N, C-alpha and C positions, 0 to 999 in steps of 0.2 A: 789467239783469243779466246781458244778451248782451254788453257794453263788458267785463264784470268778467272773463267767461268767455276771452274774445279775449284778454285781460290774462293771465290767467293760463296761456292758452294759448305764450303769446308769450315768457312769465317762464321759464314750462317747457324750453324750447330752448336761452335765455340759460342754467340753470342749467345745466345737459346737458351745453353747451359749456368752461360753465368748469370743471367737472368732468374733462372729457379733457385740460386744460391743469397737473393735478395734477404737479407735481413728482416726477421721476423715482426721486432718492434718497430716497426715503418708503420705511421697510421694506417687503417684500413680505409680513412674516410681522404686520405690523399691522395694526389692526383699518379691513375696510373700509368704509369709512362708503356709499360711494358706492351701494354694492349694499347691506349687509346694516343701515344702519339707513333708518325710515322714521319720518317727518315731515306731516305735514299741509301740504300746498300752501295752505289755505283755511280757517281754525279764526276762524265769524264774520266778525267783519267784518273779520281781518286776513289781509292776504296778507305770500306768503311771497316775500322780494324775492333774496336773498342766502342762499345753501348754499355754506360753505367749511370744506376741509380743508385743519390746517396741518400740512405739511409734518412739522415734529417729532410725531410721534405722542405724547407726553404732553399734547399741547394739546389733542389730539379737534379737533371741528371747529364748527364756529357756524353759527345760523340764524337771519335778520334777518328780522323781519316790521313790515308798515307797515299804516297804516291811512289810507283816502283821506281821510275825515271830521277825522284829527285825523296832519298830516304832520307833525307838530315832537315827534310823539310817538317814542323810543325804544323800541325791543323787541327783545330780543337774547336769543337761547339758547343755551349752549356748552355743551356736550357733552367727558368730561374722563374720563381713568382717573384712579381713585384710586389715589394714593401712598400705601397703605397693602396691608398683605400682610394686614390682616384688619378687615372694615367690616359683623361682625355688628350690631352696637350703634348702630343707626340716629341715634338721638338724639345722642350724643354727636361721631360721625363729623360730619352734616351739621351741630352746631353747632360744630364745631371747623373746619368749611372756608368757615363764612359770617363766623364769625370773622376768618377771614384777608383773604375779601372785603372785609370793613368793614377790615383795616389798609393793604389796596388802596388804598381812597378815601381814605381817610386820608392816605397816603402822595403822593395823587395834589394832593392839594391843597397837601401841603407844599416839593410842589414846580411849583406855579404857576398846576396847571388849572384848580382852584375858587376864588374868595374865600371861600368861608367853605363848612361842613357843619356842621349843627345833630347835634345828640345821636341817635343812630337809640334806636327802640325797635324790640324782639325777641322772639318769641315762634315757638314751633313750632305746625304747624299741620297738622291732618289732614284728609282727605274722603274719601269712596267715591264714583266712578260709574264706569260700565257692567263694577260686580261686582268694580273692583279698588281695592285701599287707598294710601292716599299718607299717608304720615308726612314732614316734611320741615321746615325750620325758616325763618323772613322775619323781614327787616332793613327796616325804612322811617325813612325824614328825607329831609331839604328838604337841597340842594344850590344854591350863589350862584354864579352863573358873572359872570368881571368884568364884563359891563357892566351887573352887577344884576338878571338874570331869574333866577329862581325857579322850581326845578323839584321837586315832589314824586317821590321815586325809593324804589324798591322792589327786593330781595335777598332770592331765595329758590336753596333750593340743599335737592335731592333727591335720593336712590339708584336706580341700576336698572342691575342684574347688576352689573359690578364700576367701573360711572362713573355720574359728578357728574351729575345734570342742573340746570343754573344759568341762573337767568332773571334779566335785568336790566333795570329796565323804566326810562322816569323820564315824565314829565306837563309840562310847563308848570303853575305853580299856577295860571293863571286858566283851563284847561281845562274846559268846562263837559259832561268824561268822566262816565257814568252809571256805565257798568262798572269797576268797583278793580283791583288787580295781581293778586289771587286767581282774579275772575274770567278773566281770561287767561290766567292760569296753567293754572285748568280748562279752558279750551279748546283748549288745546292738551298740554300734559301727556300726558294719557289716551292721545291720537295718535302717540307718538312711541316707538319700539320699540327699543333700542339692539342693535349685536351682541355678543353674547358674549365671556368674557376674550380676548383673541390671542397667538397665539402670542408676542410681544412681549413682552406685559407678563408674562403666566405667565412666560417666563425670567428678565427684571429681577426679578420677586417673588420668585421661589426664589433666585436669586442673594442675594438678600436676607437668608432667611429662612436660609439656611446661614453668612450673614455672621454672624450675631447667633448664631446656636447657636455659632459659632466662639470667637463674644467670651465668650459665658456659660459654655461649658467653662473657658475660657483664664480667666478669672476666677474656675472654682470650684475649681482647682487650684491654682490661685494662695492660694486662701484656705487649702487644706491642706497647702499646702507650711507656708506661716505658721504652724496648728497643730503640724504636727510639731517645725517649730523651736525 
């Protein structure tokens, strides 16, 4: 236990140092993940070892966790703005984003990153913990690398505020892990608090809304002229 606490302390210092090296050209009115995002440093046996804010605000940030008992596992959480002006239909929005995730996996295979990707099974997931309700979508599939190693992989997409919270998990198929992907999600997700909509994203969405209204008005006017002719 002392060893793990010491490791947490060392990693905390490392994470703070990494945050201070963030590129200066990141827009000042974008989400302040360093100060406004909360994530667990320790979730069960998972230890937060990397916290990265991307320079481009649309990419958000990532969190990487490791389990000392299963060093070959990959547990990464991505938090990034929803590229929409409305996300009230949670089930539809997370389903669309998860399909995009799977399209990216398939594209990676075509580019030669994986030898084979078995067809994914997808389903909605819902659970309640700490008085909070969580609704998202899950994909499970098997990836095979070029050296023949097979990984059980899972992807999850949830929504918090105006952002996606995406989990990408991969475990070697021979691993005798007792807890599943959803167990890992349940240990991390409830402890994550994301920043509210930033001025940067609000401005982008407002610009898009106005553009769509202008296109709609032009279409209506063109139809009216056609009816009059």
